[in-house]
N, C-alpha and C positions, 0 to 999 in steps of 0.2 A: 504494500500500500504506500502511496506517495506521502512523504512527510508534509504535514500541514504547515503553512506559513503563519497562520493566525489561529490562536486558541481563544475560544469564547467561553467564559464562565457565567452561566445564568445563576443569579443569586436570589434566593428566597428566604423568608423567615423560617419556615419549616412547619412540622406537624408532629403530633405524637406518633409513636410506632403503631399503636393500637388505640381503640377508644376506651380501653379499660381505665378504671379509676387510678391505678398506680402509674400506668404509662402517661396519662394526662398530667398527673401531679409532677412526675419527673420532668416532663416537657415544660410545664408552666414554671417550675422552679428555676430551670435554666433560663427561660425566656425573661421572666420578671426580675431576674438577678442582674440583668444588664443595666448599668448606670444610666444609659440613654433612655431607658424606659421609666425607671424609678430613680430619680436623682437625689439619693440620700447617701450619706456615708455608710460604709459597709456594715457595721454592727446594726444600725437602725434599719437599713434596707433588708438585711437578713431576718430580723425580727418581724418586720412588716410582712414580708413575703411568706415566711414559713410558719408564723404563728397566727397571723390574721387573715391573709388572703387565701393561701392554699387549702386550709381545712374546709372552707366554704366553696370557693370557686372551682376546685378540682371536681367536686361532685356534680355541680351544675354543668361544667364544661364537658365532663364525660358523657352525661345524658345528651347534650347537644351534639357532640361528635357522633354518637351512635345513630342519630337521626339522618346524618348525611354520609356516613361511611359507605364505601362501595365494596364490591367483591374483590376489586383490585387493590383496595386500600384507601388511604387519604385522598380526597379529591384534589387537594392542592398538589400533592406529590405526583399523582397520576397525570394531571394536566401539565405540570412543569416538565416531567420526564418526557412526555409525549411531544412537547414543544421542542425540547433539546434534540430529539431524534429527527423531527421533521425539519427543523432549522438546519441541522447538519446536512441532511439530504439535499435541501434547497441550495445551500452555499457551495457544495462540491468539495473536491479533494484538497483545496487550499485552506480549508477550515476544519477545525475540530471543535465540537460543542459538547459541554457537560453542564449538568445542573448540580448546584450545591446548596444545602440548607444550613442556616446558622444554628438552628436548634432542632436537629433531627437527622434523618438519613435519606439519601446519601449526604454526608457532611461536606462542608466546604473544603475541609482539609483533604478528604479523600478525592474530591473532584480536582483539586489543585495537583495532587500527586499523579493522578491519571493523565492530566494534560501535560505536565512537565515530562513525563515519560516519552511523549511524542516529540519532544525537542522542538517546539515551535519557535519562530523568530520573534513573536510578539504575543501578548495576552491582553484581551479586552475583558474588563469586568462589566457586567450588565445587570444591575439591580432591576428586577422586574416590577418596579413601582414607577408609574409615570411621573408622579410629583416628587420632588426632592424633600426629604425630611431627615432629622437627626436619627429617628428611630428605625428608618428603613434604609435609605441609600447610604447614609454615613455609617450606620452600624454594620451593614452587610459588607460594605467595601473595606471597613476596618478589619473585620474578621478575615476576609480574603487576604489582605495584606499581611496580617499576622501569620497566616499559614505560609505565605511566600517567604517571609523574612527568616523562617526556620531553615531555608535552603542556603547552600553556599553562595549560589547566585541564581538569577532567573532572568528571563528575557525582558525586553521593553514592555512597559505596563501602562495601560490607559483605562480610565473609567468612562463609560458612555454616560453623558449627562442626562438629566431628566428629559423625557420625550413627550410630555403631555401636549405640546403644541406642534409636534411633528405631523405632517400630512399623512404619513404612513399609519400612525396610530389613529388619527381621526377618521380617515377613510376606511380603515378596517372596521371600526365601530359602525360606520354608515352601511357598509356592505353586509355586515352580519345582522344588523338590527333594524334598519330603516323599514324594510318591508313588513316585518312583524309588528313594529310600532304603528304603522299605518293601518294594518288589518285590525289591530286592537282598538283603534280610534280612542286613544287616551284623551281625557279632558286636561290632564296635567302630567308632567314628567318631573320626578324628583331625582336629582343627582345627589346620591348619598356618599360622602367621603369619610374615610377613617378619621376619627377625632384626634385632637392634639391638645395637651394641656397648655395653658397660657405660659406657664413657667418654662416649657421647652422652647416655645417660640421666642421668648425674651432672651434666650441664650444663643440664638442663631445670629450669624454675623450681620445681616442687613436689617434685622428687626429690632424694634424698640416699642415702648408702650403705645405710641401713636399708631402702630401697625394693627393693634387689636381693636381700634375704634371702628365704628361702622359709618360709611363704607371703608373698605380696605384702602390703605394709602396708595398713591399712584406709583411709588417705588415698587411695592409688592406686585401690582398688576403689570408692571413693566418687566417682569420675569427676573427678579433678583435671584441669585444662585441658590439661596438657602431658604427662601420664604415659602413655607408650605401653604399658608393661607392664600397668598397671591397665586401660587400654582393651582390650587384647588378652584378658586373663583374664576381664573382664566380658563381652566379646563372646562368648567360647566358652560361658560359663555361660548367657547369654541364648539363644543359638542351640540349645544342648542342651535348654533348657526348651521352646523353640518346637517342636523335633522330638520332644519327649517322651522324651528319653534319660535313663535312670538314671545316677547318678554313675559306676558301674562300667563303663558302656558307652562312655565317651568320654574323651579326653585331649587335651592341648594340647602343641604343639611349635613351634620356630622354625626357619625355613629360610634359605637364601641367605647363608651366612656368607662373609666375605671377610677374609683375613689371620689372624694368630696371636693377636690380642688377645682378651680375654674378651668373650663375647657372651651374650645371654640364652639360657637352656636350659630343657629339654633340646632337643637339635638334632633336626630332623625325620629326618635320616638315621639317627640312633641309635634313635629310636622306631620307624621302619620296620623296622629289623633286629630289635628286640625283639618287635614285634608279629608279624613274619613267623615268628620262631622259635616263637611260640605257635600257629601254624597257623590263624590266624583269617581270617574274611572281613572285609576292611577297606574302609571308605569314607573318603575324604579330602575335606575342604572347606578352601578357603583364603580365609577371610573378610577378609584384608588387601586383596584385589583385587576391584574391581567389574567389571573387564574381563579376560577371559582373555588371557594374555601368555606370555612365555618362562618365567617363574617357575611358572606353573600348568601349562601344556601340556607343556613339556619337562622342567623340573626335577622336577615331581611326576608328571605323566601318563606320561612315558617313563622317565626315570632313576629316579624314585622307585618306580614300579611294578616295575622290574627289581630294585632293591634289596630290596624286600619279598618278591617271589616267590623270588628266589635264597636268601633266608633261611628259606624254608619256608612262606611265606604261602599260603593256600588260594585266595583270589580278591581282586581289587582293583578299586575303583570310584572314579574321580575325578569328583566332582560339578562341573558347570560353574559358572563365575562368573555373576553376574547379567546381564552383557552388555546386551542390549536386550530382555529378556523383558518382556512387557506389564505384569506386576505391578510391576516395578522402574520402568518409565517412568511409570506412574500414581503410584507412591509418591513418586518423585523430584519429579514435578510438584507434588504436594501439599506437599512440603518447601519447594520454591521459592516457591510462593504464600504460605505462612505466613511465610517469611523476608522476602519482599518487603513484607509488611504491617507489618514492624517498623520500616521507614524513617520 
């Protein structure tokens, strides 16, 4: 087999090995111990995670995982591995593609080892999160670089930047979902993004307190490199434009809150209740995730649907993440080729 010129490492947060209580507790313990997720000194973070969060959250999360688990395993892992295989086939012999999970299997370290054995000339790190944030793009890239630093040397290294405004990403959503959205005839489309604590935003380089005011500051919407809120709001506006939605037909919210601190708002739960009370036909898209996972399938597709319908909503449609759809594989291949040429 021809030696690849470029190695591509697809980076994901990960998933428990199984949906059992103990496997979920181990996963959450590793996940929540990351200082970028819970920004406390080690002793206090350990006490919070293992004494207060895990005893309660592990049980609830295990039940939720069981609702979405497939015969092949975790939806997130299945979709990400499938994307790696299809992307490698699309790119051809000059590229090798592997997927790595920060908290799960296959690990980022094992994916790095596999790619380095192929002796590539360059490595592209690709966090599979369209919007940049400390908890996703920064944390995943840091984990990959820590794995690489353990080697005597390694090839040229580059991280693909957030791609929320790339036409390849936007058009992939349009090709996958536009027809279904039209057929459903939604009265309203809700773009639900993963939440972020205010404290995390205040630590990022371009953000300060005025970035949390409403509306978002112009610097954020101008695509500052680390402004998650700006990325999310711009993502929603661009996708609404791609789908041809008037301003009155869509809104934005943030899901997956944890703890009592201040988070970006409005919350998705709150918007689902409000929209349900209006009796609308609602379509929901979660542009934070390129692969369907617990947060899309259970939090939105099951619990979110129930919240909306119980509030009086007429009908509910959760549009799938990009997963391994052909338009996304082709678009991502184009992004990788362009980024490879920048070396």
